[in-house]
N, C-alpha and C positions, 0 to 999 in steps of 0.2 A: 527714260525722260529725262530731257535737260531744260534747264529754267534759268533766265539770266534777271537778277535783280537789276532794274533802272532808276536813277538816282543820281540830282544835278551836283550833287557837291560831296566831298568828306568832311566836311566841316563836322565838329562834335554836337549836330542834334540830336533829339528825339528818331525823327523819321531818318536820318543818315543812319545812326546806329542799329537801327530796326533795319533795313537793306544790307546793312554789315553782317550782322548777324543770322539770316535769312542767309545768306551765302555761305556764311559758313558753318550752320546747321546744317544746311542740306549738303554741304560737301560730301558727307559720309551715309549717305541716304538715299542720295539718285544717283543717275548714271552720269550727270556734269549739272556743275553749280557753275553760273556765271555772273560776274558786277560788273556792270557796264557805269561808267562817271561822265556824265557829258558837259558839266561844265569847268569845274573845278575842285581840281583836289586838296588833302586836306590832311590833318591831325592821326584822322581816322585809317589812312593808309595802312597806317604799320599794324591795322590790327586786323586786315585780311588774311583771311590764311593761307597757305602757299600752295593749298589743293583747291582754291578757287581759280577760274579762269577769269582775267584781269585785262578790264580794257576802257582806257583814259582818250577821250575824242576830244578834248580843247574844244568845246561849242565857242563861237564867238557870237553866233546871232541866233534867230530864232530860227531862221529859217535857210540853214546852216547846208549845202548840198554837198559839202566834202566828210563831211561828220557823217552824215546819214548811210551816203555811200560806203563808209567804211564800217556803223554798224551793222547795214545790209549784209555785207562781205564776211563779217564775223558770224552773223546769224548762219548764215548757209554755212561755213565753213567748218560750224562745231553743231551742226544739226540742231538749233535750238528750238525748241514747240513753243515755248511760252514766255513773254516779256512780262514780268512784273513790275510794275510802274510806280514809284512809292511818289507822293505828293505831285506837285509842279510838272515832274517829267512826264506825265501822260502825254502831252501834247506833241512830244517829242516821239513818243512809242505810237502813236497816229498816223504821224506821218509815217514811219518805216513800215505800218501795215498797209499804208493807200500804197505803197510800192510793191508790197512782199507779203499779200493778201493771208497765207498759208497759217502765217505766225498768229499766236493766240495772243489777245494784250488783256492781264488784269491789273486795274487801278487799285492802288490802296494809299488811304485818304486819313490822314493821322493828324489833320487841321479840325479841332474841336469850335473855332470860331465857323465854320461852314455852315453851323445850325440857324445862324444870325440870319441868312440870306434866302434870297429869292432865286428862281429859277431866270428870270432877268439878270442878275448880277451875275451869272455861270454862263454866258452863252456859248462860249466856246467849249468849257465843260460839258454842255448839255449835248454839242455835235458831236464830240468825242466820246460821247458815251452811246450811243448810235453803235459805234465799234467796240466796246468793251465785251468780253466775254465773260467777265465776272467784276463785281468790286468788291474790294475789301474793307472794311472797316475798324476802327480802334475803341469805338461806344456803342450803345443802341441808340444813340439819339440820332447819330451820324446815319446808321443803318435806315432807320426810318426818313431819318432828309433826303437821301438819294433816291428810296423809292419811291419818294414822292413829286422829287425834283427832276429824276433822270431817269434814261428810257431802258436802261440796263434792267434786265428778269432778274439777275442773279448778284444779291447781294445779301454778304455774309457781314456778320461780327464776327471778327478774331482777335482775340487777346492779344496785348505784345505779351512778348515774354522777355525772360532776362537768362544770362547765363550763373551756373555755381562759381562762385569767385575760388580763386586757388585754394585761399586762405581765409579765413573770419577771425577777424580778435574780439577776445574773450570781453563780452559786456563788462565786465568788472572792470578790464583794462583802458575803459575809454577817457579820451581827454575831455575838458570842459568845452567842447564845442559844436555849435550849431553848422549844420555845412548846409547850403542850398546848390543845386546844381542845376542850371539855367541858363540860356543864354540871354544876355543885357539887351532886351528890347521890350518894349512897351507893354503887351499882353503879360509878361512874367512881373510887373508892378513889383520890382525892387526896392521901390520907395516904401509904397506900404511895409515889405518887411523889415526896410531900418527904420522906419518909424517905431515898429513894434521890437525892435532890437533896441533903442533907445530906449524905450521903456523895463525892458530886462534889462538891461547894464546898470540902473540906477540902483536895482536891489541887488545885483548878482554882477559886480565890476569883473569879478574873474574870467566869467564866459567869452569867449571868441564867437565871432561869425566868419564864416568862409563862402565867399561866394566865388561861385567855380563855371564860369560860361564864358563866349566869346564876346568880347568887347567893340561895339560897333563904334565908332566915335561919331559924335553927334550930342543935341540938348538931351537927349537920354541920359548918354553917361555923364554930362556935365552937370544934371539935379542931382544925382548919386553922389557924384563926388564932394559938390559942395556941402550937401547934408551930413555927409560924415566929418567935414570939416567944421562945419559951422558947430556940428552936437559935440566937436570933441572926440569922434570915435576911433582917429586914425591907427591906434594902437589895439585896438580890439575888432576893426574891422578888415578883413582881409579882399582886397579884388584880385583876384590869381587869374583869369581869364581864364582861356581855352587851356586845357592840361591834358595829357596822354596817363597820367596816373590818376584818374579821378576815380577808381575802385579804393585804390591805397589811402586818399583822402576820406574818402566815407567809412574805408574801417578804422577809421582812428575817432571819428568823432562819435559824440553821444543822441542827438539830435539830428533829423533830416529836416528840411522844411519847402513847402511851395506854397506861395504867395500869388498865384496866377489871376489872372482875371478871365483866362479861357485856357482849356486844357481839352485833350483829346482821350487818350489814356498816357500820361508821360512815364516815361523809361525810368526818369530818375525815382518815381515814386517807386519803380518796382526792385532796383536798385538799391536804394534805403533799406527794403523787405530783406533781401538779399545779403547786406552786409549787417543786419542785426541793429538798425536803428529804431530807434521811437517817432515816430512822423505826425509833425502838425502839418494839414495841407487849407487851402483854400476851398469849400464845397463848388468846383466846375469839372464839367466832362466827366469825366469814369471815375474822378478820384476816390469818391465816396463810396462806393463797391467794391473798389480795390480797397481799403482801408476796411470793410467790413467789420467794422467796432475793434478793429485792435492799434488805434491810432485817434487822433482828435483832430475832426473835421471843423472849420470856423466858415464864417460868412465872405466871398471875394470881398475886398475893399476896407474890412473893419481891421484895424492894427490893433487894438485895444483887445477884441478876441485872440487874433493871433498870438501876440503878448502874452495873454493870461494863459494859452495852451500850452508855449513854451515854458511860463514860469511854473506851472503847476507840475511839469514833467523835472525841471529842476530841484524843484522843492520835495518832490515824491519819489525819491529813488527808487524805492523797490515797485512802484505802479511802471515807473521806467521803463525797467529791465524786465518785467514780465511785458507790456504792450511790444516790446522790442522781440522779445521770444516767440511771441506767439503770433508776431504778423512777418517772422521770417519763416514758421511753418507753415500760414496763409498763404505767402508768396512761395514756396518752395512745391507746394502742395497744386494751387490753381495758375502759376504764372511763370513757369518752368520752362526751358525748351523742351521736356520729354514729356509734359503735358498737352502742350499747344501744337507741337511738329507732326504729328500725326493727324491732326484736321486737317491742318496741310496739305499735307501729300497727297490725302484724301482726296481732296479739292481740286485739285491740281491734277490728278487722274482722270475726275470727270470731265473737266475744262480740254484735257487732250488728248482722250481718243473718243 
């Protein structure tokens, strides 16, 4: 069995990390594991295993015949039977299928805000769903939405998974740091987090907030920088941007936080668990089910509740360590590569044959 993961970029987003994660994990389990990047390479390229077949198309427009031909030739040459298309790459996958009908296409939906839309908002997706062999989703809400609004009969909830870090810092040796791993864009609501941290800072001035994620120039970033400056937080809030050493940064922090307004199943939440962080997250997407009682879940947009959750962990050292340890074991048991990959391979076999 030969499978190709298709993704638009290798910037450090959740869907991108999962596409690389699938390609790497499958490379030792199936006959051929491949990764194709359509538009833009990025920081995640260095994390692709040498055992993964790799293709970069450098696609410049929606209908790029040259890129399409390159992908078709690659698929024929490597005898690929399944294209596993993540998020918006589904359209290019269907353009390929129309030219090469024997290949099977799976669409993997990672974006939690889809559930707020209707079929009329997704006409291109609905058309493409006529050609999908299956849809994978990262939470049950998305599964229900796809079954209701799209035409694909086989829709499966597949939890995201995370690799075990090579080394995990002991919980007792952590720094007084709170980390948020999320690209700096509106659905992640970093302003809500900054408002919460401003409250935290008043009572616990030694604690720092580390923001890791791709910076996109525009009003969102300007608003964050203005808030940091106006509230004299420059010395305790670090806007690190996109980083290759994100696991190392998580490994030294004590608390992981997400303040999003929308999510599917955030990979960062799983990584927090594997790095033994105590976690405070907003109640969006699949977050509360991932936490499963081993962390704090607060209403989205409520910075007071977010601040209180963080402060409770800062002031209650034993509770923070206990939750961090139990959350780690929960993630290891339910969201590790060894717990998820067998189901994926079984579904691939059903679809391929």
